[in-house]
A tleap script that builds the chain and sets N, CA, C and O, in Angstrom:
source leaprc.protein.ff14SB
mol = sequence {
  NMET GLY VAL LYS ARG LYS SER HIE ASN LEU
  ASP GLU THR LEU LEU ARG ARG ALA LYS ARG
  VAL LEU GLY ALA SER THR GLU THR GLN ALA
  ILE HIE ASP ALA LEU ARG ALA VAL LEU ILE
  SER ALA ASP MET VAL ALA ASP LEU ASP ALA
  ALA ARG GLY LEU ALA HIE GLU GLY GLY GLN
  ARG ARG LEU ARG ALA GLY SER GLY SER VAL
  ARG SER ALA ARG CTHR
}
set mol.1.N position { 17.370 8.208 -2.466 }
set mol.1.CA position { 16.175 7.661 -3.067 }
set mol.1.C position { 16.304 7.789 -4.577 }
set mol.1.O position { 16.516 8.885 -5.095 }
set mol.2.N position { 16.178 6.673 -5.283 }
set mol.2.CA position { 16.177 6.706 -6.736 }
set mol.2.C position { 14.798 7.106 -7.236 }
set mol.2.O position { 13.779 6.598 -6.768 }
set mol.3.N position { 14.783 8.009 -8.178 }
set mol.3.CA position { 13.510 8.486 -8.717 }
set mol.3.C position { 13.490 8.215 -10.212 }
set mol.3.O position { 14.468 8.471 -10.914 }
set mol.4.N position { 12.372 7.696 -10.687 }
set mol.4.CA position { 12.195 7.439 -12.105 }
set mol.4.C position { 10.890 8.091 -12.546 }
set mol.4.O position { 9.850 7.899 -11.917 }
set mol.5.N position { 10.947 8.850 -13.613 }
set mol.5.CA position { 9.746 9.496 -14.144 }
set mol.5.C position { 8.835 8.431 -14.738 }
set mol.5.O position { 9.265 7.607 -15.546 }
set mol.6.N position { 7.576 8.460 -14.328 }
set mol.6.CA position { 6.577 7.500 -14.790 }
set mol.6.C position { 5.327 8.243 -15.237 }
set mol.6.O position { 5.076 9.380 -14.836 }
set mol.7.N position { 4.562 7.578 -16.068 }
set mol.7.CA position { 3.282 8.119 -16.499 }
set mol.7.C position { 2.215 7.069 -16.216 }
set mol.7.O position { 2.285 5.950 -16.726 }
set mol.8.N position { 1.225 7.433 -15.399 }
set mol.8.CA position { 0.164 6.500 -15.025 }
set mol.8.C position { -1.189 7.181 -15.166 }
set mol.8.O position { -1.303 8.401 -15.050 }
set mol.9.N position { -2.198 6.383 -15.414 }
set mol.9.CA position { -3.570 6.880 -15.426 }
set mol.9.C position { -4.127 6.698 -14.018 }
set mol.9.O position { -4.312 5.572 -13.555 }
set mol.10.N position { -4.393 7.813 -13.342 }
set mol.10.CA position { -4.852 7.774 -11.956 }
set mol.10.C position { -6.226 8.396 -11.817 }
set mol.10.O position { -6.577 9.330 -12.539 }
set mol.11.N position { -6.987 7.876 -10.896 }
set mol.11.CA position { -8.290 8.432 -10.556 }
set mol.11.C position { -8.040 9.782 -9.880 }
set mol.11.O position { -7.480 9.826 -8.785 }
set mol.12.N position { -8.447 10.878 -10.516 }
set mol.12.CA position { -8.177 12.216 -10.000 }
set mol.12.C position { -8.823 12.461 -8.641 }
set mol.12.O position { -8.226 13.102 -7.775 }
set mol.13.N position { -10.023 11.962 -8.452 }
set mol.13.CA position { -10.704 12.140 -7.173 }
set mol.13.C position { -9.953 11.404 -6.070 }
set mol.13.O position { -9.757 11.940 -4.980 }
set mol.14.N position { -9.538 10.188 -6.355 }
set mol.14.CA position { -8.786 9.392 -5.388 }
set mol.14.C position { -7.461 10.077 -5.046 }
set mol.14.O position { -7.076 10.133 -3.878 }
set mol.15.N position { -6.780 10.585 -6.037 }
set mol.15.CA position { -5.514 11.274 -5.815 }
set mol.15.C position { -5.717 12.542 -4.986 }
set mol.15.O position { -4.948 12.815 -4.064 }
set mol.16.N position { -6.746 13.309 -5.313 }
set mol.16.CA position { -7.052 14.529 -4.550 }
set mol.16.C position { -7.338 14.210 -3.080 }
set mol.16.O position { -6.854 14.891 -2.176 }
set mol.17.N position { -8.147 13.144 -2.859 }
set mol.17.CA position { -8.479 12.743 -1.488 }
set mol.17.C position { -7.243 12.283 -0.730 }
set mol.17.O position { -7.051 12.649 0.429 }
set mol.18.N position { -6.407 11.485 -1.376 }
set mol.18.CA position { -5.181 11.005 -0.731 }
set mol.18.C position { -4.271 12.174 -0.393 }
set mol.18.O position { -3.677 12.214 0.685 }
set mol.19.N position { -4.163 13.116 -1.305 }
set mol.19.CA position { -3.323 14.295 -1.080 }
set mol.19.C position { -3.802 15.062 0.148 }
set mol.19.O position { -3.000 15.484 0.981 }
set mol.20.N position { -5.106 15.236 0.250 }
set mol.20.CA position { -5.685 15.967 1.378 }
set mol.20.C position { -5.495 15.201 2.694 }
set mol.20.O position { -5.058 15.776 3.691 }
set mol.21.N position { -5.823 13.915 2.694 }
set mol.21.CA position { -5.729 13.096 3.904 }
set mol.21.C position { -4.281 12.996 4.396 }
set mol.21.O position { -4.025 13.029 5.599 }
set mol.22.N position { -3.352 12.877 3.470 }
set mol.22.CA position { -1.946 12.731 3.833 }
set mol.22.C position { -1.262 14.063 4.118 }
set mol.22.O position { -0.135 14.096 4.612 }
set mol.23.N position { -1.948 15.160 3.804 }
set mol.23.CA position { -1.344 16.475 4.013 }
set mol.23.C position { -0.195 16.742 3.064 }
set mol.23.O position { 0.723 17.494 3.389 }
set mol.24.N position { -0.241 16.130 1.892 }
set mol.24.CA position { 0.837 16.274 0.907 }
set mol.24.C position { 0.682 17.591 0.158 }
set mol.24.O position { -0.431 18.035 -0.124 }
set mol.25.N position { 1.803 18.198 -0.154 }
set mol.25.CA position { 1.758 19.468 -0.888 }
set mol.25.C position { 1.740 19.263 -2.397 }
set mol.25.O position { 1.364 20.168 -3.143 }
set mol.26.N position { 2.145 18.073 -2.854 }
set mol.26.CA position { 2.134 17.780 -4.291 }
set mol.26.C position { 1.518 16.402 -4.525 }
set mol.26.O position { 1.410 15.595 -3.602 }
set mol.27.N position { 1.120 16.147 -5.756 }
set mol.27.CA position { 0.589 14.828 -6.093 }
set mol.27.C position { 1.665 13.767 -5.957 }
set mol.27.O position { 1.392 12.658 -5.496 }
set mol.28.N position { 2.886 14.097 -6.354 }
set mol.28.CA position { 3.996 13.146 -6.236 }
set mol.28.C position { 4.222 12.767 -4.779 }
set mol.28.O position { 4.408 11.592 -4.462 }
set mol.29.N position { 4.207 13.753 -3.895 }
set mol.29.CA position { 4.378 13.477 -2.472 }
set mol.29.C position { 3.239 12.594 -1.962 }
set mol.29.O position { 3.470 11.689 -1.161 }
set mol.30.N position { 2.023 12.848 -2.415 }
set mol.30.CA position { 0.873 12.035 -1.996 }
set mol.30.C position { 1.056 10.581 -2.431 }
set mol.30.O position { 0.777 9.663 -1.659 }
set mol.31.N position { 1.515 10.373 -3.642 }
set mol.31.CA position { 1.729 9.008 -4.143 }
set mol.31.C position { 2.827 8.326 -3.338 }
set mol.31.O position { 2.666 7.178 -2.921 }
set mol.32.N position { 3.939 9.018 -3.114 }
set mol.32.CA position { 5.038 8.442 -2.322 }
set mol.32.C position { 4.566 8.099 -0.913 }
set mol.32.O position { 4.842 7.009 -0.413 }
set mol.33.N position { 3.855 9.026 -0.272 }
set mol.33.CA position { 3.369 8.798 1.087 }
set mol.33.C position { 2.382 7.631 1.137 }
set mol.33.O position { 2.418 6.830 2.070 }
set mol.34.N position { 1.510 7.533 0.146 }
set mol.34.CA position { 0.537 6.446 0.103 }
set mol.34.C position { 1.237 5.099 -0.084 }
set mol.34.O position { 0.868 4.110 0.550 }
set mol.35.N position { 2.243 5.063 -0.952 }
set mol.35.CA position { 2.995 3.817 -1.151 }
set mol.35.C position { 3.731 3.416 0.125 }
set mol.35.O position { 3.760 2.239 0.486 }
set mol.36.N position { 4.320 4.391 0.803 }
set mol.36.CA position { 4.990 4.099 2.078 }
set mol.36.C position { 3.989 3.554 3.105 }
set mol.36.O position { 4.303 2.623 3.847 }
set mol.37.N position { 2.793 4.134 3.144 }
set mol.37.CA position { 1.765 3.674 4.088 }
set mol.37.C position { 1.379 2.227 3.804 }
set mol.37.O position { 1.184 1.444 4.734 }
set mol.38.N position { 1.269 1.870 2.545 }
set mol.38.CA position { 0.939 0.481 2.174 }
set mol.38.C position { 2.041 -0.457 2.642 }
set mol.38.O position { 1.757 -1.524 3.188 }
set mol.39.N position { 3.300 -0.067 2.433 }
set mol.39.CA position { 4.418 -0.925 2.845 }
set mol.39.C position { 4.503 -1.047 4.361 }
set mol.39.O position { 4.797 -2.124 4.881 }
set mol.40.N position { 4.250 0.037 5.066 }
set mol.40.CA position { 4.241 -0.014 6.532 }
set mol.40.C position { 3.129 -0.945 7.009 }
set mol.40.O position { 3.329 -1.738 7.930 }
set mol.41.N position { 1.964 -0.848 6.386 }
set mol.41.CA position { 0.843 -1.726 6.755 }
set mol.41.C position { 1.192 -3.192 6.512 }
set mol.41.O position { 0.903 -4.051 7.345 }
set mol.42.N position { 1.807 -3.470 5.379 }
set mol.42.CA position { 2.196 -4.847 5.068 }
set mol.42.C position { 3.211 -5.362 6.085 }
set mol.42.O position { 3.129 -6.513 6.516 }
set mol.43.N position { 4.166 -4.517 6.470 }
set mol.43.CA position { 5.152 -4.909 7.481 }
set mol.43.C position { 4.477 -5.180 8.828 }
set mol.43.O position { 4.834 -6.126 9.531 }
set mol.44.N position { 3.506 -4.345 9.176 }
set mol.44.CA position { 2.799 -4.526 10.447 }
set mol.44.C position { 2.023 -5.839 10.453 }
set mol.44.O position { 2.025 -6.558 11.452 }
set mol.45.N position { 1.364 -6.153 9.348 }
set mol.45.CA position { 0.615 -7.408 9.256 }
set mol.45.C position { 1.575 -8.597 9.361 }
set mol.45.O position { 1.290 -9.573 10.055 }
set mol.46.N position { 2.712 -8.507 8.669 }
set mol.46.CA position { 3.696 -9.592 8.732 }
set mol.46.C position { 4.234 -9.753 10.150 }
set mol.46.O position { 4.403 -10.875 10.625 }
set mol.47.N position { 4.502 -8.639 10.827 }
set mol.47.CA position { 4.987 -8.703 12.214 }
set mol.47.C position { 3.939 -9.323 13.132 }
set mol.47.O position { 4.274 -10.146 13.984 }
set mol.48.N position { 2.673 -8.938 12.967 }
set mol.48.CA position { 1.597 -9.511 13.789 }
set mol.48.C position { 1.442 -11.002 13.515 }
set mol.48.O position { 1.274 -11.797 14.440 }
set mol.49.N position { 1.498 -11.378 12.234 }
set mol.49.CA position { 1.413 -12.793 11.881 }
set mol.49.C position { 2.574 -13.577 12.497 }
set mol.49.O position { 2.383 -14.674 13.022 }
set mol.50.N position { 3.779 -13.003 12.428 }
set mol.50.CA position { 4.950 -13.671 12.999 }
set mol.50.C position { 4.793 -13.822 14.506 }
set mol.50.O position { 5.161 -14.853 15.071 }
set mol.51.N position { 4.250 -12.805 15.156 }
set mol.51.CA position { 4.046 -12.869 16.598 }
set mol.51.C position { 3.036 -13.952 16.967 }
set mol.51.O position { 3.121 -14.566 18.030 }
set mol.52.N position { 2.082 -14.172 16.067 }
set mol.52.CA position { 1.085 -15.219 16.315 }
set mol.52.C position { 1.573 -16.578 15.835 }
set mol.52.O position { 0.899 -17.585 16.050 }
set mol.53.N position { 2.748 -16.625 15.180 }
set mol.53.CA position { 3.307 -17.890 14.718 }
set mol.53.C position { 2.748 -18.365 13.392 }
set mol.53.O position { 2.822 -19.554 13.081 }
set mol.54.N position { 2.188 -17.455 12.602 }
set mol.54.CA position { 1.645 -17.837 11.305 }
set mol.54.C position { 2.724 -17.713 10.237 }
set mol.54.O position { 3.415 -16.697 10.161 }
set mol.55.N position { 2.864 -18.730 9.429 }
set mol.55.CA position { 3.839 -18.701 8.335 }
set mol.55.C position { 3.135 -18.274 7.047 }
set mol.55.O position { 1.957 -18.567 6.844 }
set mol.56.N position { 3.862 -17.589 6.197 }
set mol.56.CA position { 3.332 -17.188 4.895 }
set mol.56.C position { 3.792 -18.198 3.862 }
set mol.56.O position { 4.968 -18.228 3.500 }
set mol.57.N position { 2.888 -19.014 3.393 }
set mol.57.CA position { 3.207 -20.053 2.432 }
set mol.57.C position { 3.664 -19.438 1.117 }
set mol.57.O position { 2.928 -18.664 0.505 }
set mol.58.N position { 4.860 -19.775 0.682 }
set mol.58.CA position { 5.379 -19.287 -0.597 }
set mol.58.C position { 5.587 -17.787 -0.635 }
set mol.58.O position { 5.622 -17.207 -1.720 }
set mol.59.N position { 5.727 -17.142 0.505 }
set mol.59.CA position { 5.947 -15.701 0.524 }
set mol.59.C position { 4.702 -14.898 0.196 }
set mol.59.O position { 4.792 -13.709 -0.106 }
set mol.60.N position { 3.521 -15.546 0.255 }
set mol.60.CA position { 2.285 -14.832 -0.064 }
set mol.60.C position { 1.309 -14.951 1.091 }
set mol.60.O position { 1.336 -15.913 1.859 }
set mol.61.N position { 0.453 -13.958 1.194 }
set mol.61.CA position { -0.643 -14.020 2.158 }
set mol.61.C position { -1.892 -13.511 1.454 }
set mol.61.O position { -1.798 -12.880 0.401 }
set mol.62.N position { -3.031 -13.772 2.013 }
set mol.62.CA position { -4.297 -13.351 1.426 }
set mol.62.C position { -4.735 -12.047 2.071 }
set mol.62.O position { -4.766 -11.935 3.296 }
set mol.63.N position { -5.073 -11.060 1.248 }
set mol.63.CA position { -5.563 -9.778 1.738 }
set mol.63.C position { -6.990 -9.587 1.267 }
set mol.63.O position { -7.325 -9.948 0.139 }
set mol.64.N position { -7.820 -9.033 2.102 }
set mol.64.CA position { -9.197 -8.735 1.712 }
set mol.64.C position { -9.242 -7.394 1.019 }
set mol.64.O position { -8.765 -6.393 1.555 }
set mol.65.N position { -9.806 -7.369 -0.157 }
set mol.65.CA position { -10.013 -6.114 -0.879 }
set mol.65.C position { -11.300 -5.481 -0.362 }
set mol.65.O position { -12.126 -6.168 0.238 }
set mol.66.N position { -11.479 -4.195 -0.584 }
set mol.66.CA position { -12.631 -3.470 -0.070 }
set mol.66.C position { -13.963 -4.016 -0.527 }
set mol.66.O position { -14.954 -3.876 0.189 }
set mol.67.N position { -14.024 -4.638 -1.703 }
set mol.67.CA position { -15.302 -5.110 -2.240 }
set mol.67.C position { -15.683 -6.486 -1.721 }
set mol.67.O position { -16.686 -7.055 -2.151 }
set mol.68.N position { -14.887 -7.030 -0.794 }
set mol.68.CA position { -15.200 -8.357 -0.279 }
set mol.68.C position { -14.483 -9.454 -1.030 }
set mol.68.O position { -14.509 -10.608 -0.604 }
set mol.69.N position { -13.841 -9.121 -2.142 }
set mol.69.CA position { -13.083 -10.131 -2.864 }
set mol.69.C position { -11.738 -10.316 -2.181 }
set mol.69.O position { -11.346 -9.510 -1.337 }
set mol.70.N position { -11.043 -11.363 -2.541 }
set mol.70.CA position { -9.751 -11.654 -1.935 }
set mol.70.C position { -8.698 -11.627 -3.031 }
set mol.70.O position { -8.915 -12.147 -4.126 }
set mol.71.N position { -7.544 -11.010 -2.727 }
set mol.71.CA position { -6.445 -10.986 -3.693 }
set mol.71.C position { -5.174 -11.377 -2.970 }
set mol.71.O position { -5.098 -11.275 -1.745 }
set mol.72.N position { -4.172 -11.826 -3.716 }
set mol.72.CA position { -2.891 -12.206 -3.124 }
set mol.72.C position { -1.957 -11.023 -3.154 }
set mol.72.O position { -2.036 -10.178 -4.046 }
set mol.73.N position { -1.074 -10.963 -2.183 }
set mol.73.CA position { -0.064 -9.900 -2.142 }
set mol.73.C position { 1.277 -10.522 -1.817 }
set mol.73.O position { 1.364 -11.409 -0.968 }
set mol.74.N position { 2.313 -10.069 -2.481 }
set mol.74.CA position { 3.662 -10.536 -2.177 }
set mol.74.C position { 4.117 -9.887 -0.893 }
set mol.74.O position { 3.863 -8.704 -0.665 }
set mol.75.N position { 4.780 -10.644 -0.059 }
set mol.75.CA position { 5.319 -10.080 1.182 }
set mol.75.C position { 6.811 -9.981 1.085 }
set mol.75.O position { 7.462 -9.530 2.028 }
savepdb mol mol.pdb
quit
């Protein structure tokens, strides 16, 4: 695994909650685990879409954001 040091502004409450929910011992582990979970979810959605015969136009699909808005995600 290639690792690159990064500096990001993160919501501390969100990070603390993710760390607790994921059972991570460090913030870095929580971020890695959360990113992996997002990728697994995206793969699952793509697999379900493929099973239903849905094509992703231009490599993109529409995802619903929590606030009811819609955003695009690369697959």
